VOGU-3710 file (C-alpha; in Angstrom, 3 decimals, decimal comma):
1> mkalmrrcal> -5,461/29,283/13,679  -2,227/28,487/15,556  -3,908/25,591/17,340  -5,034/24,112/14,017  -1,523/24,487/12,597  -0,072/22,743/15,652  -2,600/19,897/15,353  -1,745/19,495/11,655  1,995/19,503/12,355  1,565/16,936/15,158
11> amllaavsvl> -0,610/14,698/12,996  1,936/14,823/10,148  4,757/14,025/12,552  2,892/11,075/14,034  1,987/9,797/10,571  5,598/10,176/9,394  6,816/8,122/12,356  4,311/5,363/11,608  5,491/5,258/7,983  8,926/4,210/9,211
21> tisaqessdv> 7,577/1,144/10,961  4,539/0,020/8,955  3,500/-0,392/5,340  0,633/-1,678/3,087  -1,641/-1,134/-0,040  -4,559/-2,256/-2,344  -4,214/-3,097/-6,063  -5,740/-4,774/-9,058  -2,382/-6,440/-9,796  -2,572/-8,965/-6,961
31> srkvlaqtpa> -1,333/-12,480/-7,670  -3,514/-13,903/-4,861  -7,201/-13,172/-4,805  -8,479/-10,992/-1,952  -11,279/-12,882/-0,168  -12,154/-10,296/2,495  -11,338/-6,615/2,065  -11,806/-3,947/4,753  -12,088/-0,457/3,219  -9,658/2,233/4,368
41> vyptlarsmn> -11,182/5,103/6,350  -10,416/8,535/4,930  -8,682/10,398/7,804  -10,669/13,434/8,947  -7,608/15,681/9,007  -6,595/14,627/5,477  -10,147/15,220/4,232  -10,317/18,669/5,845  -6,991/19,573/4,217  -8,218/18,166/0,870
51> irgtvklqvq> -5,286/15,731/0,739  -5,684/13,075/-1,891  -3,398/10,454/-3,337  -2,411/6,826/-3,477  -0,744/4,793/-0,761  1,448/2,017/-2,130  2,103/-1,008/0,039  4,004/-4,296/-0,130  2,080/-6,942/1,823  3,612/-10,226/2,955
61> vlpngtvkki> 0,864/-12,862/3,074  1,115/-16,190/4,925  0,129/-19,457/3,180  -3,236/-19,440/5,037  -4,076/-16,026/3,536  -3,561/-13,787/6,563  -1,369/-10,691/6,432  2,028/-11,189/8,087  3,742/-7,872/7,370  2,980/-4,573/5,631
71> dvvgghpllt> 5,623/-2,220/4,238  4,741/1,274/3,029  6,287/1,890/-0,387  4,856/5,380/-0,870  2,061/7,781/-0,084  1,178/10,857/1,930  1,974/10,412/5,645  -1,570/11,444/6,671  -3,015/8,605/4,570  -0,634/5,707/5,200
81> qsavtavghw> -1,785/4,635/8,658  -5,400/4,291/7,527  -4,332/2,172/4,548  -2,109/-0,037/6,698  -4,848/-0,560/9,277  -7,383/-1,565/6,629  -5,078/-3,935/4,740  -4,007/-5,572/7,977  -7,552/-6,985/8,208  -7,648/-8,325/4,657
91> rfeaaphetk> -7,745/-12,049/3,925  -6,293/-13,592/0,781  -6,839/-16,990/-0,813  -4,648/-19,815/0,501  -1,410/-20,668/-1,313  1,366/-23,222/-0,893  3,857/-20,587/0,345  4,189/-16,984/1,533  3,845/-14,285/-1,101  4,397/-10,550/-1,386
101> epieikfdpq> 1,491/-8,615/-2,829  1,627/-5,039/-4,158  -1,380/-3,033/-2,981  -2,520/0,494/-3,827  -5,193/2,389/-1,858  -6,558/5,502/-3,517  -7,841/8,395/-1,392  -9,945/11,024/-3,160  -12,290/13,287/-1,165  -15,508/13,488/-3,145
//
């Protein structure tokens, strides 16, 4: 039991640290169309703890449609890294200039 609690505490600490440096999300309110979308993997630890919720991201997209930067706006620390990793692989339609896209990724263990 103590080992599991230590693993959970370590995972939450590592996730919290990654939240400070990375961010991202998936949404239906995107001004640029998503051409290629990698799904987020539900973290095993979060699933075993029945953690659910939405990760909100602000994604800076280059004119060619690739992701330049992801900022985490909100979400559970155990879920954010998975969302950021997935959105980092997304491709958006081309545009004349860089844009910032709000993204929300929903995690619900079913």
